[in-house]
C-alpha positions in Angstrom: 31.9 28.5 38.6 31.9 30.3 41.6 29.4 28.4 44.3 28.0 31.4 45.7 26.5 32.0 41.7 25.7 29.0 40.9 23.8 27.5 44.1 22.5 31.0 45.0 20.0 30.5 48.4 16.0 30.0 47.2 13.8 33.1 48.5 10.3 32.1 48.0 8.2 35.4 48.1 4.8 36.7 46.4 4.3 39.2 43.6 3.0 41.4 46.0 5.5 41.5 48.6 8.4 42.5 45.7 8.5 45.9 47.4 9.4 44.6 51.3 12.2 42.7 50.1 14.6 45.5 50.3 11.8 48.7 50.4 9.8 47.9 53.5 8.8 51.6 53.5 9.1 52.7 50.2 5.7 52.3 48.2 6.4 51.3 44.3 6.4 53.7 41.9 6.2 52.0 39.1 3.5 48.7 37.5 5.3 46.3 35.2 2.7 44.3 33.2 4.0 41.3 31.3 2.0 38.4 30.1 -0.4 36.9 32.6 1.1 39.1 35.4 1.2 42.3 37.0 4.2 43.7 39.3 4.3 46.7 41.4 8.1 47.4 41.6 10.3 50.0 42.2 12.2 52.1 39.8 15.8 52.1 41.3 16.5 48.1 41.4 15.4 47.9 37.7 17.0 50.4 36.2 20.0 49.7 37.6 20.1 46.1 36.0 17.9 46.0 32.9 19.0 48.3 30.1 16.0 48.0 28.1 13.2 49.5 31.3 16.2 52.3 32.1 15.8 53.3 28.2 11.9 53.0 28.9 11.8 55.1 31.6 14.1 57.6 30.0 12.6 57.7 27.0 9.6 58.9 28.6 8.6 62.2 28.2 7.0 62.1 31.7 9.5 61.6 34.8 6.5 59.9 36.7 5.9 57.1 34.4 4.3 55.1 36.8 3.9 52.2 34.1 5.6 49.8 31.6 3.7 47.3 29.8 6.5 43.9 28.4 4.8 42.4 25.6 6.2 38.6 24.8 8.2 38.1 27.0 10.2 34.9 27.0 9.1 32.6 29.5 6.2 34.9 30.6 5.7 35.5 34.6 8.1 33.0 36.0 10.8 34.8 33.7 10.5 38.1 35.0 9.7 36.9 38.9 12.9 35.6 38.5 14.6 38.8 36.5 13.2 41.0 39.5 14.4 39.0 42.3 18.2 39.2 40.6 17.4 43.3 40.3 16.4 42.9 43.8 19.5 41.3 45.2 17.4 38.0 46.3 19.4 35.1 46.1 18.2 32.2 44.6 19.5 29.0 42.3 20.2 28.6 39.0 19.6 25.0 37.6 19.2 22.9 34.5 15.4 23.7 34.6 15.4 27.4 34.5 18.8 28.9 33.4 17.5 28.5 29.2 14.5 31.0 30.7 17.4 33.1 32.5 19.4 32.8 29.7 16.3 34.6 27.4 15.2 36.8 29.8 18.4 38.6 30.3 18.8 39.0 26.7 15.3 40.5 26.0 15.7 42.6 29.2 19.2 43.7 28.3 20.7 42.8 31.7 24.2 42.8 30.5 27.7 43.5 31.4 27.1 46.9 30.1 24.6 47.9 32.8 25.5 46.5 36.0 28.7 43.9 36.6 28.3 40.2 37.3 24.3 40.8 35.2 22.0 38.1 35.1 22.9 37.2 31.2 26.8 36.4 32.3 25.7 34.6 34.9 22.8 32.6 33.3 25.7 32.1 30.3 28.8 31.1 32.6 26.1 28.3 34.5 25.2 26.7 31.0 28.8 26.7 29.7 30.7 25.6 32.5 27.6 23.3 34.2 24.6 22.7 32.4 26.8 21.8 28.9 29.3 19.3 31.0 26.6 16.9 32.0 23.9 15.1 29.3 20.6 14.7 31.3 21.3 18.6 32.0 21.2 19.4 28.6 18.4 17.2 27.9 16.3 19.1 30.4 18.1 22.4 29.1 16.1 21.5 26.0 13.4 20.5 27.1 12.9 24.0 28.7 13.8 25.7 25.3 10.7 24.0 23.6 8.3 27.1 24.7 11.5 29.7 24.5 11.5 29.6 20.7 13.3 31.0 18.4 14.9 33.4 20.8 16.8 30.0 22.5 18.0 29.2 18.9 19.4 32.7 18.2 21.3 32.8 21.4 22.8 29.7 20.8 21.8 27.6 23.6 19.8 25.0 21.6 23.0 24.0 19.5 25.4 24.0 22.5 23.2 21.9 24.1 22.6 19.7 21.1 26.4 19.6 20.2 27.4 18.6 24.0 24.6 15.8 23.8 26.3 14.3 20.9 29.4 14.8 22.0 28.9 13.2 25.7 27.2 10.4 24.3 29.2 9.5 21.3 32.4 9.8 23.7 30.7 7.5 26.4 30.2 4.5 23.3 33.6 4.7 22.8 34.4 4.4 26.6 32.0 1.4 26.5 33.6 -0.1 23.3 37.2 -0.1 24.9 36.0 -1.4 28.4 34.9 -4.7 26.1 37.8 -5.6 24.8 39.3 -8.1 25.5 42.5 -10.7 24.7 41.7 -14.3 23.1 43.5 -17.5 24.5 46.0 -16.9 21.3 46.8 -13.5 22.7 44.7 -11.2 20.2 43.1 -8.5 21.2 39.2 -8.6 20.1 36.0 -7.2 21.2 33.7 -9.5 23.6 29.9 -8.8 22.1 28.3 -10.7 24.7 29.2 -8.1 27.1 26.7 -5.4 28.1 26.8 -2.2 26.1 26.4 0.3 29.0 26.9 3.1 26.4 23.1 3.9 25.6 21.4 4.5 28.6 20.8 8.3 27.1 18.1 6.7 24.8 15.3 7.2 27.5 16.7 10.7 28.5 15.8 11.6 24.5 12.4 10.7 24.6 11.1 13.1 26.5 12.1 15.8 23.6 9.5 17.5 21.3 9.8 15.9 17.7 11.9 18.8 16.5 14.7 19.0 18.6 15.0 15.3 19.1 15.8 15.2 15.0 18.0 18.1 15.2 19.9 15.5 18.3 19.8 12.3 16.3 21.3 14.4 13.5 23.9 15.5 15.2 24.9 12.1 17.2 24.7 10.5 13.1 27.6 13.0 12.3 29.3 12.3 15.6 29.5 8.6 14.8 27.2 7.0 17.2 26.5 3.9 16.5 23.8 2.8 14.3 22.8 0.2 16.5 22.1 2.9 19.0 20.5 5.2 16.9 17.9 2.7 15.6 17.1 1.8 19.4 16.3 5.0 20.1 14.2 5.9 17.5 12.0 2.3 18.5 12.1 4.1 22.1 11.0 7.3 21.0 8.2 6.1 18.2 6.7 3.4 21.1 6.1 6.9 23.5 4.8 9.2 21.0 2.1 6.5 19.3 1.5 3.8 21.6 -2.2 4.1 22.2 -4.8 1.7 24.0 -6.3 1.3 20.5 -3.6 -2.0 18.5 -3.9 -2.3 14.8 -0.9 -4.7 15.1 -0.2 -8.1 15.3 1.1 -9.3 18.8 4.2 -9.6 18.9 7.2 -9.9 21.1 9.6 -7.7 18.5 9.3 -3.5 19.3 6.1 -2.2 17.7 4.0 0.8 17.5 0.1 1.2 17.7 -1.5 4.3 16.0 -5.5 5.1 16.9 -7.4 6.1 13.5 -8.1 9.6 15.4 -4.7 10.7 15.0 -3.8 14.3 15.0 -1.4 15.7 12.7 1.6 15.1 15.3 1.8 11.4 15.0 2.2 12.0 11.2 4.7 14.5 11.5 6.3 11.6 14.5 6.2 9.0 11.4 7.7 10.6 8.9 10.8 12.4 11.2 11.2 8.9 12.2 11.5 7.4 8.8 14.1 10.5 7.5 15.8 9.5 10.4 16.8 5.5 10.1 20.1 4.6 9.2 20.8 3.4 6.0 22.7 0.2 7.4 20.5 -3.0 6.9 19.4 -5.0 9.7 19.3 -2.4 12.7 15.7 -1.9 12.8 13.7 -4.4 13.6 11.2 -5.3 11.0 8.3 -6.0 12.7 8.7 -1.8 13.5 9.4 -1.3 10.0 6.0 -3.0 9.5 4.7 -1.2 12.2 5.9 2.2 10.7 4.0 1.4 7.4 0.9 0.6 9.1 1.0 4.1 10.9 2.1 5.8 7.4 -0.8 4.0 5.5 -3.4 4.8 8.4 -2.5 8.5 8.4 -2.1 9.3 5.0 1.6 9.9 5.4 4.1 11.2 1.9 4.6 8.8 -0.9 8.2 9.3 -0.1 7.5 8.0 3.4 5.9 5.1 2.8 8.5 4.0 -0.7 11.3 4.7 2.1 9.5 2.2 4.2 8.7 -0.3 1.9 12.1 -1.2 0.3 13.4 -1.0 3.7 11.0 -4.0 4.7 12.4 -5.7 1.5 15.5 -5.3 1.8 15.2 -7.8 4.4 11.8 -9.4 3.5 13.6 -12.9 4.1 13.1 -12.3 8.4 9.4 -11.5 8.0 6.4 -13.0 9.1 3.2 -13.8 8.2 1.7 -11.9 10.3 3.9 -8.6 9.5 2.5 -9.3 5.8 -1.3 -8.6 6.5 -1.5 -4.7 6.0 -5.0 -4.0 7.0 -6.7 -1.9 4.0 -7.6 1.3 5.6 -9.5 3.1 2.9 -12.6 2.2 1.3 -14.7 -0.3 3.3 -15.9 -2.5 0.5 -12.3 -3.3 -0.8 -10.1 -5.8 0.0 -9.0 -6.8 3.9 -5.5 -6.5 3.2 -3.5 -4.0 1.6 -2.3 -6.5 -1.1 -0.9 -3.5 -3.4 1.5 -2.4 -0.8 2.6 -6.6 -0.3 2.9 -6.1 -4.0 5.4 -3.2 -4.4 7.8 -5.0 -1.5 8.1 -7.9 -2.8 8.9 -5.8 -5.9 11.8 -4.1 -4.2 13.2 -7.6 -2.7 13.6 -9.2 -6.1 15.3 -5.9 -7.5 17.6 -6.3 -5.2 18.3 -9.8 -5.6 18.6 -8.8 -9.4 20.6 -6.4 -8.7 23.2 -8.7 -6.6 23.4 -11.3 -9.6 24.0 -8.4 -11.8 27.0 -7.0 -9.5 28.5 -10.9 -10.1 31.3 -11.7 -12.6 29.7 -14.0 -15.7 32.2 -16.7 -14.6 30.4 -17.6 -11.3 27.5 -18.9 -13.6 30.0 -21.6 -14.8 30.6 -22.7 -11.0 29.1 -25.5 -9.5 29.2 -23.6 -6.4 26.4 -24.8 -3.7 23.2 -22.0 -3.0 24.2 -18.7 -2.0 22.6 -16.8 1.0 20.7 -14.8 -1.4 19.2 -17.9 -3.0 18.1 -19.1 0.6 16.4 -15.8 1.2 14.6 -16.4 -1.8 13.4 -20.2 -0.7 12.0 -18.3 2.5 10.2 -15.4 0.7 9.1 -17.9 -1.4 7.6 -20.0 1.2 6.0 -16.8 3.0 4.5 -15.7 -0.2 2.6 -19.1 -0.6 1.3 -18.8 2.9 0.0 -15.4 2.3 -1.8 -15.9 -0.7 -3.7 -18.7 0.8 -4.1 -16.3 3.7 -6.0 -13.7 1.3 -7.6 -16.1 -0.7 -10.9 -16.2 1.0 -11.6 -12.7 0.6 -14.4 -12.1 -1.7 -13.4 -8.6 -3.0 -9.9 -9.8 -4.0 -9.5 -9.3 -7.6 -8.1 -12.2 -9.6 -5.6 -10.1 -11.1 -4.2 -8.9 -8.0 -3.9 -12.2 -6.5 -2.3 -13.6 -9.8 0.3 -10.1 -9.8 1.2 -11.5 -6.2 1.8 -15.1 -7.2 3.6 -14.3 -10.4 6.1 -12.0 -8.7 8.2 -14.5 -7.7 11.0 -16.3 -10.2 10.3 -19.6 -11.8 13.5 -20.9 -9.9 12.3 -19.9 -6.3 9.5 -22.5 -5.6 10.8 -25.8 -5.3 8.1 -27.2 -4.8 4.0 -25.8 -5.8 2.0 -27.5 -3.1 1.9 -24.2 -1.0 0.9 -22.4 -4.4 -1.5 -25.0 -5.5 -3.3 -24.6 -1.7 -3.4 -21.1 -2.3 -4.9 -21.3 -6.0 -7.9 -24.2 -4.7 -9.0 -22.1 -1.5 -9.3 -18.8 -4.1 -11.5 -21.3 -6.4 -13.5 -22.4 -3.7 -13.8 -18.9 -2.4 -14.7 -17.4 -5.9 -16.8 -20.1 -7.3 -18.2 -17.8 -9.9 -14.8 -18.2 -11.6 -15.5 -18.1 -15.5 -13.5 -21.2 -17.3 -11.1 -18.6 -19.1 -10.1 -17.5 -15.4 -9.7 -20.8 -14.4 -7.6 -22.0 -16.8 -5.4 -18.8 -16.3 -5.4 -19.4 -12.9 -4.0 -22.9 -12.8 -1.0 -21.9 -15.3 0.8 -20.8 -12.6 1.1 -24.1 -11.4 3.7 -26.2 -12.2 2.5 -29.7 -12.0 5.5 -31.1 -11.9 6.2 -29.5 -9.0 3.5 -31.1 -6.9 4.2 -33.7 -4.0 2.5 -37.3 -4.4 0.2 -36.1 -1.6 -0.3 -32.9 -3.3 -0.7 -34.2 -7.2 -3.1 -36.9 -5.8 -5.4 -34.3 -4.1 -5.5 -32.2 -7.9 -6.1 -34.9 -9.5 -9.6 -35.9 -7.9 -10.0 -31.5 -7.2 -13.4 -30.9 -9.5 -12.6 -27.0 -9.4 -9.7 -27.5 -11.2 -10.2 -27.2 -15.4 -10.1 -30.3 -16.9 -6.7 -30.0 -18.4 -5.2 -29.2 -15.4 -6.5 -32.5 -14.5 -4.9 -34.2 -17.4 -2.1 -33.0 -17.0 -1.9 -34.0 -13.3 -2.8 -37.7 -14.2 -0.1 -37.4 -16.9 3.0 -36.2 -14.5 1.3 -39.0 -12.1 2.0 -41.6 -14.3 4.9 -40.1 -15.6 6.4 -40.2 -12.1 4.7 -44.0 -11.5 6.7 -45.4 -14.5 10.1 -43.6 -13.5 9.8 -44.8 -9.7 8.6 -48.6 -11.7 12.2 -48.2 -14.0 14.3 -47.1 -10.9 12.2 -50.5 -9.0 13.6 -52.8 -11.2 16.3 -51.9 -13.7 17.9 -49.5 -10.6 21.5 -50.0 -12.3 20.8 -49.6 -16.5 17.8 -46.6 -15.8 19.4 -44.5 -12.9 20.7 -42.2 -15.0 17.4 -42.0 -16.8 15.4 -41.0 -13.2 18.0 -38.4 -12.6 17.2 -36.8 -15.8 13.7 -36.8 -15.5 14.1 -35.1 -12.3 15.9 -32.2 -13.9 13.5 -32.0 -16.8 10.5 -32.3 -14.6 12.0 -29.6 -12.8 11.9 -31.1 -9.2 15.8 -30.8 -9.5 16.7 -27.8 -11.7 14.2 -25.6 -9.0 16.6 -26.5 -6.5 19.5 -24.6 -8.3 19.7 -21.1 -9.1 20.1 -19.8 -12.7 23.8 -19.1 -11.7 23.9 -23.1 -10.7 21.5 -24.1 -13.5 23.1 -21.7 -16.1 25.8 -24.7 -18.1 23.2 -27.7 -17.4 20.9 -25.5 -19.8 23.8 -24.7 -22.4 24.7 -28.7 -22.1 20.9 -29.4 -22.6 20.3 -27.0 -25.4 23.4 -28.2 -27.1 22.0 -32.3 -26.7 18.0 -30.7 -27.9 19.9 -29.2 -31.3 21.9 -32.6 -32.3 18.8 -34.7 -31.8 16.8 -32.3 -33.5 19.1 -32.6 -36.3 18.9 -36.1 -36.2 15.1 -36.1 -36.7 15.4 -33.9 -39.5 17.7 -36.6 -40.8 15.5 -39.8 -40.6 12.2 -37.5 -42.0 14.2 -36.8 -44.7 14.9 -40.6 -45.0 11.0 -41.3 -44.2 10.0 -39.0 -47.1 12.1 -40.9 -49.8 11.2 -43.9 -48.7 7.6 -43.1 -49.2 7.7 -42.0 -52.6 9.8 -45.1 -53.2 6.8 -47.0 -51.9 4.2 -45.0 -54.2 6.2 -46.1 -57.3 6.5 -49.7 -55.8 2.7 -50.1 -55.2 1.9 -49.6 -59.1 5.0 -52.2 -59.9 4.1 -54.7 -57.5 1.2 -57.2 -56.0 -0.5 -56.8 -52.8 2.0 -59.4 -51.1 5.0 -57.9 -52.0 3.6 -54.4 -51.4 3.0 -55.4 -47.9 6.1 -57.1 -47.2 8.2 -53.8 -48.4 5.8 -51.4 -46.2 6.6 -53.9 -43.1 10.2 -53.3 -43.6 10.1 -49.2 -44.3 7.3 -49.1 -41.0 9.8 -50.0 -38.7 11.9 -46.8 -39.5 9.1 -44.7 -38.2 9.7 -46.2 -34.8 12.0 -43.1 -33.7 11.9 -44.4 -30.2 12.9 -48.0 -31.0 16.1 -49.9 -30.6 18.2 -47.9 -32.7 22.2 -46.7 -33.2 20.7 -43.4 -33.0 18.4 -44.0 -29.6 21.4 -43.9 -27.5 21.9 -40.1 -27.7 18.2 -39.1 -27.4 17.9 -40.3 -22.7 14.5 -40.6 -21.8 14.3 -37.7 -20.2 14.1 -35.9 -23.3 11.8 -37.7 -24.5 9.2 -37.1 -21.7 9.8 -33.6 -22.2 9.0 -33.9 -25.7 5.6 -35.9 -25.1 4.5 -33.4 -22.1 5.2 -30.8 -24.6 2.9 -32.4 -26.4 0.0 -33.2 -24.0 0.1 -29.0 -23.4 -0.5 -27.9 -26.8 -3.4 -30.6 -27.1 -5.2 -29.4 -24.0 
């Protein structure tokens, strides 16, 4: 663009002295009223440049019209002042801060080439296309000025041109930055140096000055252009921090990005949260999970839409294994008499996590179940979430307003194979029983059924055996399993070679080993055990049939034989009743299965 056109010398003149610029000795003959100001000017310079003013003057019946009112002029007094300077030939500088105003006011006043050559409209458009849209920072400044010029700035395509320019520049700079990080390895292969700092995202700070509606349009255009999801996420975090962060904090103290919202926030914060959530990349792990929890707190506090909150819960559930206990402690913002923490929201997050686990398993081939592969990454995540849930239960258990059903719902959200050890669950239940001493006996039994006492450590088992808050049935089970643990320990000590399989088998049936395996890895083992159990049951039925026949014979012999003969016969028959004695069929029944049968009988009696 011509330097004379784009950078004109700035003239500082007050509105009351416009007539002194050119017409020093000519009195003003027209008054222009604009919203917020009145200008005493001359008709000739105005009608020579402005088609709108020319039509108003020419269409008036009285040729001596002295007053014109311009209603809803875009940009108000400031924009009209610039247009008047241009009409009078006063030089001023076109910049990114005023080019949007000049484009809009020139359209309103019809300052086009039809009325004057090199008119204000063509000058402003030329500067916008050649200068402003070639620079990302200037585009952002133009967009910022357009906030007060809508919808006219949108109709004139000023907003669209700036948004497209910003998206193109950001994408181009990221590509250039990626090329600068390419390097050759020692083997001669070209690869990306991920440790090198990426310099293509400096625009993130610039975009944070935009209003939320324009910011949304810019980010949408960037996503369509292919800007990296990590950069989009970083921009969203930065924008949310600036728009939502206040002095009053309802967040946990953490070094991760977070947002604080005061309870008295108006609708602007609600719109910001909903918009930020809708703009998040679909890729996993690109948005910090602490930031997601912060947005969820804000969404609950500001009563955002259900769709917004469910989206956040789904995103959090997909990466719950990297969350911390402080993240899960979401305050309850509604009724003062309710629970301290939002347990329902956490429960929905857990459901999302485990639904994801189930869908991942369904996608795998069935043949995977037959493999003896080690634990998968998803299983590792499952163990982390199980530990997190137990810690969360222990944290919310002292709440006197926490209902039993909600506590149980959180505990039961984990599948059985997720907890390898039940110490954490036992601790949380013990805390709940201590805080809710008025709990009825049926509710105590219902609560303690969640614990698999076979999975308690020796220390936790010793504590549970002396815990008076537990129901009697639970204490009996603890004592039994502690005795069983001691018996197997003695077998290992005195008969290491002979009873090593016994100890191993007991660990499988007690859950200590099988819980360490996922359902995929445990499937084949369970099928083998089921076949062995069926065979053993068949043998048991055969022995019972033999005993029934012998019993009939015993009755008949009682009538025919004397007492001595009867006792001798009885001693022979009673040996067959010793199912667990040393017999040929005993070898097929492992000690682990005997302990399991005894365990089930004990459970039925208790």
